[in-house]
PDB file as gemmi writes it, atoms N, CA and C in Angstrom:
CRYST1    1.000    1.000    1.000  90.00  90.00  90.00 P 1                      
ATOM      1  N   UNK A   1     133.618  71.254-167.774  1.00  0.00           N  
ATOM      2  CA  UNK A   1     132.759  70.243-167.184  1.00  0.00           C  
ATOM      3  C   UNK A   1     133.618  69.138-166.583  1.00  0.00           C  
ATOM      4  N   UNK A   2     133.327  68.777-165.338  1.00  0.00           N  
ATOM      5  CA  UNK A   2     134.076  67.727-164.672  1.00  0.00           C  
ATOM      6  C   UNK A   2     133.669  66.373-165.235  1.00  0.00           C  
ATOM      7  N   UNK A   3     134.666  65.542-165.498  1.00  0.00           N  
ATOM      8  CA  UNK A   3     134.352  64.217-166.008  1.00  0.00           C  
ATOM      9  C   UNK A   3     134.655  63.137-164.975  1.00  0.00           C  
ATOM     10  N   UNK A   4     135.201  63.523-163.852  1.00  0.00           N  
ATOM     11  CA  UNK A   4     135.518  62.593-162.786  1.00  0.00           C  
ATOM     12  C   UNK A   4     134.685  62.914-161.555  1.00  0.00           C  
ATOM     13  N   UNK A   5     134.558  61.905-160.707  1.00  0.00           N  
ATOM     14  CA  UNK A   5     133.838  62.097-159.454  1.00  0.00           C  
ATOM     15  C   UNK A   5     134.576  63.103-158.581  1.00  0.00           C  
ATOM     16  N   UNK A   6     133.819  63.957-157.946  1.00  0.00           N  
ATOM     17  CA  UNK A   6     134.355  64.964-157.041  1.00  0.00           C  
ATOM     18  C   UNK A   6     133.432  64.996-155.825  1.00  0.00           C  
ATOM     19  N   UNK A   7     134.008  65.028-154.637  1.00  0.00           N  
ATOM     20  CA  UNK A   7     133.206  65.001-153.407  1.00  0.00           C  
ATOM     21  C   UNK A   7     132.251  66.188-153.277  1.00  0.00           C  
ATOM     22  N   UNK A   8     132.486  67.248-154.035  1.00  0.00           N  
ATOM     23  CA  UNK A   8     131.604  68.415-153.979  1.00  0.00           C  
ATOM     24  C   UNK A   8     130.400  68.294-154.912  1.00  0.00           C  
ATOM     25  N   UNK A   9     130.376  67.260-155.748  1.00  0.00           N  
ATOM     26  CA  UNK A   9     129.251  67.072-156.673  1.00  0.00           C  
ATOM     27  C   UNK A   9     127.985  66.723-155.901  1.00  0.00           C  
ATOM     28  N   UNK A  10     126.878  67.193-156.423  1.00  0.00           N  
ATOM     29  CA  UNK A  10     125.602  66.842-155.805  1.00  0.00           C  
ATOM     30  C   UNK A  10     125.132  65.484-156.334  1.00  0.00           C  
ATOM     31  N   UNK A  11     124.208  64.892-155.612  1.00  0.00           N  
ATOM     32  CA  UNK A  11     123.649  63.614-156.041  1.00  0.00           C  
ATOM     33  C   UNK A  11     122.979  63.768-157.402  1.00  0.00           C  
ATOM     34  N   UNK A  12     122.332  64.900-157.624  1.00  0.00           N  
ATOM     35  CA  UNK A  12     121.684  65.160-158.903  1.00  0.00           C  
ATOM     36  C   UNK A  12     122.701  65.166-160.045  1.00  0.00           C  
ATOM     37  N   UNK A  13     123.822  65.839-159.841  1.00  0.00           N  
ATOM     38  CA  UNK A  13     124.870  65.893-160.851  1.00  0.00           C  
ATOM     39  C   UNK A  13     125.405  64.500-161.153  1.00  0.00           C  
ATOM     40  N   UNK A  14     125.629  63.722-160.116  1.00  0.00           N  
ATOM     41  CA  UNK A  14     126.146  62.363-160.284  1.00  0.00           C  
ATOM     42  C   UNK A  14     125.176  61.525-161.107  1.00  0.00           C  
ATOM     43  N   UNK A  15     123.894  61.583-160.771  1.00  0.00           N  
ATOM     44  CA  UNK A  15     122.904  60.783-161.497  1.00  0.00           C  
ATOM     45  C   UNK A  15     122.783  61.215-162.954  1.00  0.00           C  
ATOM     46  N   UNK A  16     122.884  62.513-163.210  1.00  0.00           N  
ATOM     47  CA  UNK A  16     122.775  63.006-164.589  1.00  0.00           C  
ATOM     48  C   UNK A  16     124.010  62.646-165.407  1.00  0.00           C  
ATOM     49  N   UNK A  17     125.173  62.774-164.793  1.00  0.00           N  
ATOM     50  CA  UNK A  17     126.418  62.517-165.514  1.00  0.00           C  
ATOM     51  C   UNK A  17     126.663  61.023-165.722  1.00  0.00           C  
ATOM     52  N   UNK A  18     126.290  60.220-164.733  1.00  0.00           N  
ATOM     53  CA  UNK A  18     126.487  58.773-164.791  1.00  0.00           C  
ATOM     54  C   UNK A  18     125.171  58.068-164.470  1.00  0.00           C  
ATOM     55  N   UNK A  19     124.302  57.896-165.446  1.00  0.00           N  
ATOM     56  CA  UNK A  19     122.998  57.273-165.206  1.00  0.00           C  
ATOM     57  C   UNK A  19     123.091  55.883-164.565  1.00  0.00           C  
ATOM     58  N   UNK A  20     124.189  55.191-164.786  1.00  0.00           N  
ATOM     59  CA  UNK A  20     124.370  53.883-164.153  1.00  0.00           C  
ATOM     60  C   UNK A  20     124.461  53.973-162.642  1.00  0.00           C  
ATOM     61  N   UNK A  21     124.730  55.152-162.126  1.00  0.00           N  
ATOM     62  CA  UNK A  21     124.821  55.337-160.674  1.00  0.00           C  
ATOM     63  C   UNK A  21     123.442  55.265-160.010  1.00  0.00           C  
ATOM     64  N   UNK A  22     122.404  55.462-160.782  1.00  0.00           N  
ATOM     65  CA  UNK A  22     121.045  55.445-160.213  1.00  0.00           C  
ATOM     66  C   UNK A  22     120.739  54.094-159.592  1.00  0.00           C  
ATOM     67  N   UNK A  23     121.147  53.032-160.251  1.00  0.00           N  
ATOM     68  CA  UNK A  23     120.917  51.688-159.711  1.00  0.00           C  
ATOM     69  C   UNK A  23     121.623  51.515-158.362  1.00  0.00           C  
ATOM     70  N   UNK A  24     122.839  52.031-158.254  1.00  0.00           N  
ATOM     71  CA  UNK A  24     123.598  51.953-157.004  1.00  0.00           C  
ATOM     72  C   UNK A  24     122.897  52.761-155.913  1.00  0.00           C  
ATOM     73  N   UNK A  25     122.473  53.954-156.269  1.00  0.00           N  
ATOM     74  CA  UNK A  25     121.811  54.835-155.307  1.00  0.00           C  
ATOM     75  C   UNK A  25     120.540  54.183-154.771  1.00  0.00           C  
ATOM     76  N   UNK A  26     119.738  53.642-155.667  1.00  0.00           N  
ATOM     77  CA  UNK A  26     118.517  52.957-155.235  1.00  0.00           C  
ATOM     78  C   UNK A  26     118.850  51.697-154.437  1.00  0.00           C  
ATOM     79  N   UNK A  27     119.912  51.004-154.823  1.00  0.00           N  
ATOM     80  CA  UNK A  27     120.328  49.791-154.122  1.00  0.00           C  
ATOM     81  C   UNK A  27     120.744  50.046-152.684  1.00  0.00           C  
ATOM     82  N   UNK A  28     121.189  51.258-152.423  1.00  0.00           N  
ATOM     83  CA  UNK A  28     121.566  51.631-151.061  1.00  0.00           C  
ATOM     84  C   UNK A  28     120.368  52.174-150.275  1.00  0.00           C  
ATOM     85  N   UNK A  29     119.206  52.137-150.886  1.00  0.00           N  
ATOM     86  CA  UNK A  29     118.006  52.594-150.197  1.00  0.00           C  
ATOM     87  C   UNK A  29     117.783  54.095-150.253  1.00  0.00           C  
ATOM     88  N   UNK A  30     118.554  54.777-151.084  1.00  0.00           N  
ATOM     89  CA  UNK A  30     118.388  56.222-151.227  1.00  0.00           C  
ATOM     90  C   UNK A  30     117.303  56.503-152.265  1.00  0.00           C  
ATOM     91  N   UNK A  31     116.529  57.506-152.014  1.00  0.00           N  
ATOM     92  CA  UNK A  31     115.450  57.882-152.930  1.00  0.00           C  
ATOM     93  C   UNK A  31     115.765  59.221-153.595  1.00  0.00           C  
ATOM     94  N   UNK A  32     117.020  59.381-153.989  1.00  0.00           N  
ATOM     95  CA  UNK A  32     117.477  60.643-154.587  1.00  0.00           C  
ATOM     96  C   UNK A  32     116.815  60.928-155.929  1.00  0.00           C  
ATOM     97  N   UNK A  33     116.418  59.895-156.630  1.00  0.00           N  
ATOM     98  CA  UNK A  33     115.778  60.082-157.929  1.00  0.00           C  
ATOM     99  C   UNK A  33     114.463  60.825-157.719  1.00  0.00           C  
ATOM    100  N   UNK A  34     114.375  62.013-158.279  1.00  0.00           N  
ATOM    101  CA  UNK A  34     113.166  62.812-158.133  1.00  0.00           C  
ATOM    102  C   UNK A  34     113.083  63.622-156.852  1.00  0.00           C  
ATOM    103  N   UNK A  35     114.059  63.482-155.980  1.00  0.00           N  
ATOM    104  CA  UNK A  35     114.037  64.219-154.707  1.00  0.00           C  
ATOM    105  C   UNK A  35     114.532  65.653-154.931  1.00  0.00           C  
ATOM    106  N   UNK A  36     113.793  66.648-154.450  1.00  0.00           N  
ATOM    107  CA  UNK A  36     114.223  68.033-154.653  1.00  0.00           C  
ATOM    108  C   UNK A  36     115.515  68.377-153.907  1.00  0.00           C  
ATOM    109  N   UNK A  37     115.877  67.603-152.914  1.00  0.00           N  
ATOM    110  CA  UNK A  37     117.095  67.862-152.146  1.00  0.00           C  
ATOM    111  C   UNK A  37     118.332  67.321-152.869  1.00  0.00           C  
ATOM    112  N   UNK A  38     118.140  66.428-153.847  1.00  0.00           N  
ATOM    113  CA  UNK A  38     119.275  65.827-154.563  1.00  0.00           C  
ATOM    114  C   UNK A  38     120.140  66.874-155.251  1.00  0.00           C  
ATOM    115  N   UNK A  39     119.571  68.006-155.568  1.00  0.00           N  
ATOM    116  CA  UNK A  39     120.360  69.056-156.217  1.00  0.00           C  
ATOM    117  C   UNK A  39     121.196  69.854-155.209  1.00  0.00           C  
ATOM    118  N   UNK A  40     121.060  69.523-153.931  1.00  0.00           N  
ATOM    119  CA  UNK A  40     121.834  70.194-152.879  1.00  0.00           C  
ATOM    120  C   UNK A  40     122.738  69.232-152.120  1.00  0.00           C  
ATOM    121  N   UNK A  41     122.317  67.968-151.978  1.00  0.00           N  
ATOM    122  CA  UNK A  41     123.068  66.988-151.195  1.00  0.00           C  
ATOM    123  C   UNK A  41     124.268  66.434-151.953  1.00  0.00           C  
ATOM    124  N   UNK A  42     125.402  66.398-151.274  1.00  0.00           N  
ATOM    125  CA  UNK A  42     126.566  65.691-151.779  1.00  0.00           C  
ATOM    126  C   UNK A  42     126.438  64.236-151.334  1.00  0.00           C  
ATOM    127  N   UNK A  43     127.370  63.392-151.760  1.00  0.00           N  
ATOM    128  CA  UNK A  43     127.357  61.992-151.322  1.00  0.00           C  
ATOM    129  C   UNK A  43     127.477  61.925-149.806  1.00  0.00           C  
ATOM    130  N   UNK A  44     128.353  62.734-149.231  1.00  0.00           N  
ATOM    131  CA  UNK A  44     128.531  62.752-147.788  1.00  0.00           C  
ATOM    132  C   UNK A  44     127.230  63.147-147.088  1.00  0.00           C  
ATOM    133  N   UNK A  45     126.553  64.159-147.604  1.00  0.00           N  
ATOM    134  CA  UNK A  45     125.281  64.589-147.018  1.00  0.00           C  
ATOM    135  C   UNK A  45     124.257  63.468-147.063  1.00  0.00           C  
ATOM    136  N   UNK A  46     124.141  62.820-148.219  1.00  0.00           N  
ATOM    137  CA  UNK A  46     123.155  61.750-148.387  1.00  0.00           C  
ATOM    138  C   UNK A  46     123.476  60.572-147.477  1.00  0.00           C  
ATOM    139  N   UNK A  47     124.759  60.210-147.399  1.00  0.00           N  
ATOM    140  CA  UNK A  47     125.164  59.090-146.540  1.00  0.00           C  
ATOM    141  C   UNK A  47     124.852  59.403-145.081  1.00  0.00           C  
ATOM    142  N   UNK A  48     125.178  60.599-144.654  1.00  0.00           N  
ATOM    143  CA  UNK A  48     124.928  60.996-143.263  1.00  0.00           C  
ATOM    144  C   UNK A  48     123.424  61.026-142.977  1.00  0.00           C  
ATOM    145  N   UNK A  49     122.657  61.585-143.888  1.00  0.00           N  
ATOM    146  CA  UNK A  49     121.209  61.720-143.707  1.00  0.00           C  
ATOM    147  C   UNK A  49     120.518  60.354-143.585  1.00  0.00           C  
ATOM    148  N   UNK A  50     121.082  59.348-144.260  1.00  0.00           N  
ATOM    149  CA  UNK A  50     120.455  58.025-144.278  1.00  0.00           C  
ATOM    150  C   UNK A  50     121.248  56.979-143.496  1.00  0.00           C  
ATOM    151  N   UNK A  51     122.197  57.445-142.670  1.00  0.00           N  
ATOM    152  CA  UNK A  51     123.019  56.572-141.814  1.00  0.00           C  
ATOM    153  C   UNK A  51     123.713  55.463-142.612  1.00  0.00           C  
ATOM    154  N   UNK A  52     124.326  55.836-143.734  1.00  0.00           N  
ATOM    155  CA  UNK A  52     125.051  54.888-144.577  1.00  0.00           C  
ATOM    156  C   UNK A  52     126.550  55.099-144.425  1.00  0.00           C  
ATOM    157  N   UNK A  53     127.311  54.076-144.753  1.00  0.00           N  
ATOM    158  CA  UNK A  53     128.762  54.161-144.769  1.00  0.00           C  
ATOM    159  C   UNK A  53     129.165  54.934-146.027  1.00  0.00           C  
ATOM    160  N   UNK A  54     129.721  56.111-145.846  1.00  0.00           N  
ATOM    161  CA  UNK A  54     130.069  56.965-146.983  1.00  0.00           C  
ATOM    162  C   UNK A  54     131.101  56.321-147.894  1.00  0.00           C  
ATOM    163  N   UNK A  55     132.109  55.678-147.301  1.00  0.00           N  
ATOM    164  CA  UNK A  55     133.158  55.058-148.113  1.00  0.00           C  
ATOM    165  C   UNK A  55     132.593  53.948-148.996  1.00  0.00           C  
ATOM    166  N   UNK A  56     131.688  53.159-148.448  1.00  0.00           N  
ATOM    167  CA  UNK A  56     131.084  52.080-149.222  1.00  0.00           C  
ATOM    168  C   UNK A  56     130.245  52.646-150.367  1.00  0.00           C  
ATOM    169  N   UNK A  57     129.487  53.695-150.074  1.00  0.00           N  
ATOM    170  CA  UNK A  57     128.666  54.331-151.100  1.00  0.00           C  
ATOM    171  C   UNK A  57     129.545  54.911-152.208  1.00  0.00           C  
ATOM    172  N   UNK A  58     130.611  55.598-151.838  1.00  0.00           N  
ATOM    173  CA  UNK A  58     131.527  56.176-152.831  1.00  0.00           C  
ATOM    174  C   UNK A  58     132.164  55.074-153.665  1.00  0.00           C  
ATOM    175  N   UNK A  59     132.597  53.992-153.023  1.00  0.00           N  
ATOM    176  CA  UNK A  59     133.196  52.875-153.767  1.00  0.00           C  
ATOM    177  C   UNK A  59     132.221  52.310-154.792  1.00  0.00           C  
ATOM    178  N   UNK A  60     130.991  52.072-154.363  1.00  0.00           N  
ATOM    179  CA  UNK A  60     129.988  51.518-155.275  1.00  0.00           C  
ATOM    180  C   UNK A  60     129.657  52.484-156.404  1.00  0.00           C  
ATOM    181  N   UNK A  61     129.592  53.766-156.086  1.00  0.00           N  
ATOM    182  CA  UNK A  61     129.308  54.764-157.121  1.00  0.00           C  
ATOM    183  C   UNK A  61     130.445  54.854-158.133  1.00  0.00           C  
ATOM    184  N   UNK A  62     131.684  54.861-157.659  1.00  0.00           N  
ATOM    185  CA  UNK A  62     132.801  54.969-158.598  1.00  0.00           C  
ATOM    186  C   UNK A  62     132.892  53.748-159.499  1.00  0.00           C  
ATOM    187  N   UNK A  63     132.524  52.591-158.997  1.00  0.00           N  
ATOM    188  CA  UNK A  63     132.492  51.388-159.842  1.00  0.00           C  
ATOM    189  C   UNK A  63     131.438  51.548-160.946  1.00  0.00           C  
ATOM    190  N   UNK A  64     130.298  52.120-160.598  1.00  0.00           N  
ATOM    191  CA  UNK A  64     129.219  52.313-161.575  1.00  0.00           C  
ATOM    192  C   UNK A  64     129.574  53.391-162.593  1.00  0.00           C  
ATOM    193  N   UNK A  65     130.480  54.278-162.256  1.00  0.00           N  
ATOM    194  CA  UNK A  65     130.851  55.374-163.135  1.00  0.00           C  
ATOM    195  C   UNK A  65     131.853  54.956-164.209  1.00  0.00           C  
ATOM    196  N   UNK A  66     132.427  53.791-164.065  1.00  0.00           N  
ATOM    197  CA  UNK A  66     133.455  53.338-165.024  1.00  0.00           C  
ATOM    198  C   UNK A  66     132.848  52.728-166.245  1.00  0.00           C  
TER     199      UNK A  66                                                      
END                                                                             
């Protein structure tokens, strides 16, 4: 089991592994919580789909994961 963030992880995996990331995800306007696509979308996919800065999203998520 991976214990560190990996760009291949899905949004669902991130939220399950690091529940504190949910606040960050919602704060960025993403509705991944409960979304059936969250089990397929990576951070890059979600950022692109919602026109977000991927680097900023990753930075905020990694801070929440600590």
